[in-house]
C-alpha positions, -999 to +999 in steps of 0.1 A: -001+003+000+009+036-010+000+070+005+007+106-012+002+140+004-023+164-016-001+198-024-014+231-015-026+233-054-042+200-050-017+177-069-005+140-058+024+126-069+019+089-077+048+064-066+073+054-089+066+017-087+031+023-095+037+045-124+058+021-139+034-007-135+005+007-149+027+028-178+020+062-163+043+087-178+041+125-179+015+136-199-011+105-190-044+110-186-063+096-153-097+090-147-109+099-113-139+079-102-157+087-073-174+053-057-191+063-026-162+077-004-137+062-021-117+079-051-105+055-079-078+066-103-076+049-135-051+051-163-064+059-195-053+045-227-032+067-248-052+053-279-089+041-268-097+024-298-067+006-302-075-004-264-106-018-272-096-038-300-097-076-295-123-071-266-148-092-281-127-116-298-138-149-276-176-142-281-193-146-315-188-119-342-218-100-345-207-089-381-206-126-394-242-132-379-255-100-391-244-111-428-255-144-423-290-131-414-289-106-444-280-135-470-312-155-454-331-125-459-327-121-494-330-160-502-363-156-485-375-124-502-364-139-536-386-169-528-415-147-520-412-128-547-413-159-574 
């Protein structure tokens, strides 16, 4: 567990081991979340889109499912038109 003091300007210096472990460099953004009486510091990724890439890799591909559904609909529409 680490402790830090708040400066007169409201600044807090994060301990170096935590900065290193979470890749927090000068200029990095941190989101501050208030959960009840607790403040949670969440390091923000440099590229949010890149950080989300692959997040749903384990689950089914929604794009593939939609394309299959659309293909079925086209077949049904063609059968109904004939």
